[in-house]
Each structure stands twice: as C-alpha cells, then as structure tokens.
C-alpha positions, 0 to 999 in steps of 0.5 A: 478525492484527488489522486495523489499516487503514481503508477510506480508507487501503486505497483510497489504497494501491491508488490509489498502486499503480495510479499506479506501474503506470501510470508504469511502463507509460508509461515514466516510471520505469525501472531501479532506481526501477521495481524499488523502486517495484514492490516498494512497489506490491506491498506496498501491494496485499498490505497493502490486501487483508489490511487489516493493515500491519506498520509500523503495528503497530510504531508502534501505529498504526491507521486503522481506526475504533473498533468495527470 
C-alpha cells in the first residue's frame, strides 16, 4: 500500500473523529446518526493511522507532498 495522505489530512481526520466521539458522549447525536458517524469516525482513524485512503486511490488523489 502506497501512502496517499499528508500529515494535515491525517490530523484533520483524527480531529473530526474526536469531535464525533465528543458529540456522542455528550448526547448530541444518537440512534442511526450515531451509528453512521461512529463508522465514519472509525474509518477516519484507521485511514489516518495507515496513511492510505482507498477512496483517494479510486480517484487518483493524494494529499501527500511529493518526495515523501
């Protein structure tokens, strides 16, 4: 797997995942929305940890700086 995510992209995804967790734990989201956003948060965390986004691959995108 070739990395296709830059550091800023990875940090933003982790921040969004944390925001979703905070919204869930404070009761701002619940039910189906909580389940869907929880899955999104898990995907964001997983892709951030490995530095590879399959959706970016489908569209030949990369936020990784050249030479890295």
